N, C-alpha and C positions, 0 to 999 in steps of 0.2 A: 239464588240468593234468598236469605230469609230477612223479612222485615216485620217480624211478628212481635217485637218488643219495642216499646217507645220509652227511652230513658227520660227520667225527670231532670237529671243533671249531667249525665254522661252518655256518650255514644256506646252502643253495644253491638258486637259482631253477631251474625246469625249463620245458619247451617243447612247441609244436605246429608243423605244417608244411604248405607249398603251393607249386606252380609249373609252368611250361611252356606257351607261349601265343601268342594273338593279342590285343593290347591294344586296347581301344576308347576312344573319347573320354570325358572325364569329365562330360559334360553330364548334369545330374540331370533326372529325369523331372518335368515340370510339367504333366501332363495334367489336364484338368478332372475333378474328383471324387477326385483323389489327396489323401490325408491328409498332414499334416506333423507330424513329431515328431522324436525322436532318430534320427539316421542310424545304421543298423545294417548289418553285413556279412552276406551270405548266400552259401552254396555251393549251386549248382543243377545238377542232373543233367538232361540232355536225352536223347532217343532217339539212339542212335548214328547217325552220319551227318548229324546236323543241321548245316546251314551256319551260319557265324558270323553272317551277316546275319539269318537267321531267329531264332537264339537272342537276338540283341540286340534284335530287334523285340519278341519276347515279353516280355523283361525290361522294356523301355520301356512296353509296354502294361499291365504289372502295377504301374506306378508306381515303377520302379527304374532305376538307371544301371549299365551294365556296366563292371566294372573290368578283367576279362580273360576271354578264352574260350580253352579248350584244345580245339581241334577234333579232335585225335587221340583224345580220350576223351569228347567231348561234355559237358564240365563247365565251368561258368562261375562266376565270382565277381562278385557285384553288391552295390550298396549301395542302401538305401532308407530314407526317413524316414516312409513310410506304415506305420502299425501293421498294416495288412491285407495287406502285400506277400506274406507267406508264404502266406496263403490264396489270394490272386490268382494267384500263381505255381504253387500246388499244394503242399499239405503233403507229398505223396508225392515231391516233387521239390526243394523248397527247405528249407534248414535254416540257422539262425543260432545259433552258439554264444554270441554276445553276448546275443541275446534270451533264450536259455535261462538264462544266468547272471543277467540282470536279473530274470527271473521268480522265480528261486530266492531272490534277495536280498529281493524284495518279500514273498515268502511267509514268510521267516524273520526279516525285519527286520534282516538282517546287512548291514553296510556293507562295501563293497569295501575290501580292504587297500591301503594306500598303496604306491606303487612303492618298491623298495629303493633305497638310496643308490647313486649312480653310482660305478662302480669307478674308482680312480685310474689315471692313465696309467702304463704300465710304463717304468721307466728301466732299460735293459739293463745299465748299469754297476753297478746296485745289486742285481741278481739274484745270489743266492749261486752261487759257482762250485765248491763242493765236489762231489766225485763221490758220488752217493747210490745207486749201484748195489747196494750191499750191503743196502739196505732194500727192494729190489724182489723180494720173495719170489714175487710173482705171475708175473714173467717166468721165473724158474727153474722154476716149476711147469709151464709150458707149453713149456719148452725153447727159449724165445726167446733171441736173442743167440748162438746156435750155428750160425746159417746166414748166408749172404751177405745184404747189404743189398738193399732194394727198389730199383726203378727209378723215376726221376723222371717217366717218361711214364705211370705208374699214378697216377691221381688219385682220391682218396676224398672224397666229399661228406660232410662232417660236419653233418648236419641237427640243429641244436642252438641254443644261445643266443649263438653267435658265438665266434670264435677271436681271442685277443690277437695282433695282427700284430707286436708288438715283443718278444715273449718270445724270448730268444736260442736256446732249444731248438726253436722253431717258426718263426721268421722265415724261415729258409731253405727250409722245407717248405711254407709257405703259398702257395697258388695264388690270387693276387689276381684274375687275369682270370676265373677260374671261380667266384669268390665272389659271393654275392648275398643280399640280404635279402628274405624272403618273407612278412613279417607281414601285408601287405595282401592277399595271395593272388596278387600279380603280382611277378615278380622285379625287384629294384632293385639295380643293380650298384655304386652309389655306396658308398664305404667306410663312411660313417656308418650305412648300412642293414645292413651285415653284421658290424660290430664288436660285441663284447660291451659292454653298458652297466651291467647290475646283477648279472650272474651269472658265476661262475667255471666253471660246468658244462661249457660247450663247449670251453674251453681245456684242461680236465682230460681230457676224452674224446680230444681231438686229440693230446695228449701220449702217451697210452697207445698210440695208433696209430703216431705218426711222430716222436716227440721224437728229436733228433739224437744220434748215437753219437759224442760229442765229448769224452768223458772228464770231463764235468762235469754236475751235475744228474742227470736221469734219462734213460733210453734207451727208446724205444718198441719195439713188436714189429717194426715194419717201417721203420726209419730209411732215408731215401733216397726213399721215395714222397712224393707231395705230397698235401696236404689242402686242400680248398676250404671256406671258411666259408659255410654256407647257413643263415641265421638263420631259425628257425621258432618259437622260444620267445620270448615277449614279456617285458616287464619285470616282469610279475606272475606269471610262471611258466606261462602258458597256451600250449598248442600247439593251435591251432584247426584244424579239418579243412581249411579253405581254404589255410592255411599249409603243411600237410603235403603237400597235392596239388601246390602250387607247388614245394616243395622236390624232390619226386620227379620232376616233369616237367622242372624246370631241370636236375637231374643228368643225366637222359636226353638232353636237348637238347645238353648239353655233352660227351656221350660219356664220362662218368665210369664207371670200371669198377665202383665200389662206392659204397654209401652206408651210413652208420651212423645209426640212429635210437634214441637213448637217451631215449625219451619215450613217452608214450601219447597218442593223440588222443582227448580226451574232455573236454567242458566240465562234466561232472557230477561228483559227489562222488568216485566210485571209477573205477578203470580199466575196470571191466566195462561192457559194453553188454549189457543184459538185455532179452529180448523183441524184437519186430520193429518197434518204434516208432522205431528209429534207422536205418532203411533207407537214407536219403540219405547219411549219413556212411559207412556200410559200402560202399555202391555207389561213391561218389566215390573212396574210398581204394583199394578193390579194383581199379577201373579204372586208377588211376594206377600202382599197383604192377605190375599185369599189363603195362601198356604199357612201363614202364621196363625190366622184365625182357626183354620182346621186343626192346627197343632196345639191349640189351647191358649193362644195369646190374643188378648183384646187390645186393639190399637186406638189411641185417642190422638186427635190432631187439632191444631189451631186453625181457624177459618181464614187467616191472613188479615192484614191491616189496610187494605186498599179500598174498603167501602164499596165493593162491587157485588153485584147480584150473581151468585155462583150457580153453575149448572151441574146436576148430578153426573158423575162419571159412570160409564158403562163397565161391566165386568170384563175380565180378561177374555180374549178371543173375539171381542167386538171392537169396532172402530171407536175412536174417541168421540167426544160429544159432537164435534163437527161445527157447532156454533155455540155462542155464549162463552162464558168464562169458566174454565175447568181448572180448579186448584188441586194439586196433588201434594200429599195424600188425602187431604181433608174431604174431597168430594167423592172418594171411593166408597162404595156401598157398605163395606164391612168396617169402615172407620167411624168412630164416634167423633163427629165434627162439632166444634165448640165456638160459639160467638162470645163477644165480650160486652159487659155492661159496666157503667160507672157506678159510683156510690148512690146515684139517684135511681138505680134499677132500670135505666133506659139504655137501649143499645148504644154503645159508644160510637161516636161519629166515624171513627176509623174502621170499625169492625165490618168485615164482609158478612154476607148473609145469603139466604137462598132457601126457598121452600123445597123440601126434599133433600137438602144437603145438611142444614143445621139440625142437630139432634137435641142439644141442650145448650144453655147459656150459663155463664159464671162471671165473677168479678174480674175485670181486666183493668179498670181504672180509667181516669181521664187526667189530662194535664192539671197538676195542682193537687191531685189526690190519687196517686198511683198505688201499686201493691208493694208493700214492704216485704223483703225476703233476704236471704243470705247472698252474699257476694264474697269473693276471696278477700280476706282481711276484715270482714265486718258485715254490714247490712246496708241496703240501699233500696229506694223505691223505683220500680219500672212499671210502665203501662203497656198493654197490648193484648191481643188474643193469645200471645205466648204465655201470658200470666193466667188467662182464663182457663186454658186447657189443663194445666196441672191441678187446678182445684177439682176438676172433674175426675182426673186420674186418681187423685187422693181419695175422693168419695168411693170410687170403684175399688181402690185398695182396701178400704174399710169393709166393703161388701165382700170382697174376696177373702178377707180375714175371718169374717163371720160365717161364710158359707164356702168351705174349702173345696167342695165338690162341684161348685157351680162353674159351668163353662162360659166362654165369651158371650154366647147368645143369651143365656140366662142372666148373666150380670147386666148386660145391656138392657134387657127388658125390664129388669127391676129398677135400674137407674131411671129409665124413661117413665115408668109407672109412678115413681115416688118424687119426680120433679114437681116443683110448684108452678102450675100453669100461669102464663103471662100473656095477656091479650096484646094485640097490635096497638101501638100508640094511636090515639085519635088524631094527634097532630105531631108530625116529625119534622118540624122546621127548626133546626138547631141554630141557624144563623139569624133567624128573625127577619128574613127578607121576603116572606110570603110564599116561598117555594119549598115544597117538600124535598128534603135531602135524600130520602130513600122511600120506597114503597114496600110495605109489609103485607105479604099475601098469606092467607090462611085464617085460622080462627084461634080462640083462646087456648085450646088444648094442643094445637100444633100449627106453628106458623114459621115464616121465613126468617124472622128476627131472632126468635128464642127457641125454636123447635118445640119440644115438649115442656119447656119451662126452665126455671132456675133449679140447679141441683140443690139437694137438701141432705146434708150428712146425717142428721138425726132421723129423718123419715126413711132414708135408704136402709138403715140398719135396724129399724124398729121391727118388731115381730111381723107386722103386716108386709114388710119388705122382703120376706124370705123368698128366694128364687124357687120357682116351681120346677123340680127336676124332670117333670114329664113334658115340659115345653121345649 
């Protein structure tokens, strides 16, 4: 479940992600001895190099049906109605977020929440046309709007709850050909699969990145770049690991320069993955992130809104953190993790943090002064690390527009080098009770609250910000 946006006046759904593939036939396993119950979805990791035919055979033999297989990372998504499928496939290889939630519901006798009401269709003629730029304090904080616009050949995958295709500030930026729904774990390019249904979250995030500079409404950090709607958050606000894998693999397969993940992958109560019993989730996400990075896609993620001290995640092939709080995908090494500050440039009380996890910081807002952006039918303010992350993604989109040959690592180094250093606060007592609300480790140039510092759109694309192709 994603809790990365804090609405000022309305509740917002959040999400999970998955994609990039060889799809298999939908035939369900009907082997002798297979049990029959509620069909559940699983993400399964295989040894690297496992052929699609071998993976599919193992899934069938365990009483499952393959939905999709990603041979590049040896990760599959499957469904099964056999309650013993996880054990048959191997508990160290198969994981079902759906099964985990069902077990939690049975243990606590909590009924699942009903889906939120469907969003009304946007009528472009009724969207307010007033220029709201004077309310965009967040853009002024990072010097956005003082540089040339982005290029349309730079595509950003917004891994979220869907982007409203009819919003006048986004309709020209939306890349329909590269949009896909990933809720099943396999990419679906049909429009109903990637459009938002119950949540304004993805549309809000997309506006921060790429809302048009047209003299009305709001303007994004990088107007001119395109955004692809990659739907990984379902109608109940869950972002399951298979959806996240699908989204990352889809973005890589479509050669997107960047992705934005304003969510955390976790079917449990909190964003933290504690201990080593969640190895399948960590391994699947780590492989997907590492593959997408190697394919030329840089991934940006929000740090989560639970005000916890995050632990860096190990690379694929290694056990999870084992202790501490591991948030996926933000804590993975190849991801640009973003914390949030309010208008006072101090870490927002809700923002998670962590030395070695946070790379940079950006405006996320606080109650009473949130970030204004697009929502279906108009504009609204929301707060959260969900809002901070797309500011960073927008700056990177400007960098990618200026330096078309720069790869993920060059873009990231330039972003870090041009960030405005921010020292740890001398006093972080937000409630005034005499107790520090969090402890900032590190020094001015790199610390757990702000990483390398506040992103700066102007400095990032200035001549001194040119990526070094030799690095």
